[in-house]
Phi, psi and omega in degrees: 000126179258145179278132177282118181281151179293151176294155182289352174290332175293142179286118181297329178299316178294319179297319179304321181281334186260328184208086185303314181299317178292324175300317179298313179299314182295318181294318178298319179298313178298321177294315179301321182275001180059032178270065188293333179291346180261355186286141173272080186297323182301310180287326179296314176301315179302316181294318179297316177296321177296324178297318179295317177299318183292325176297318180292318178299320180294318179297315177303309182300315182293320178294318178301317180294318180298313182298314179303311183291326175296320176295314179301316182299318182284316190263000174220061186300332182290344183254005182307141182217162173298327178297319178297311180301318178297317179296317177303312182298314181298316183285331172295318179296322178296319178296313181297320178298318179298317178296322179294318183280331184217079179305336180294352177281346182299316176295329177294321177307312179296320182295322185267355189304310183295320179295318180296321181295317179299316178296319181296322177300314180299314180294319179295321177298316178300315186283330182268337187082002177281155174292146178299335178292345175291340184260140183297151178297317178260146182302126180279001182244141174280162177297328178295317181293320181300322184266348181293123187307316187258358183291130170221133183287143179251000000 
């Protein structure tokens, strides 16, 4: 069953606001057919920029989670769990997948590293009940260790 796309007489701006999925399908069809005069460029540009922002936000979040769990693992050894190890592994995989799909994110990783570490310290303090002062000012892990599949701090 094929979806009937709206005629180009329909305002794509209105479609964007009323049915996002159909707007995407229609826009892709118009691009494929090179009907550039029908494209809703304003919203298309906004969506493309938004996609880039979401990729960066996901990288930030995944790095933050890895750092937080590595800190918890090192500074609260009595509470180590399979859940922490699993979370570290999962978020490392997400970071590596992001780098594989978008190598241009690697410089962004470096750019956000310090901010992620500061956030991870706060989260680790919240989750462990330890003072934030228990965690070093500078990240005790190298970027290689952070991304190393089997690395866990002892």
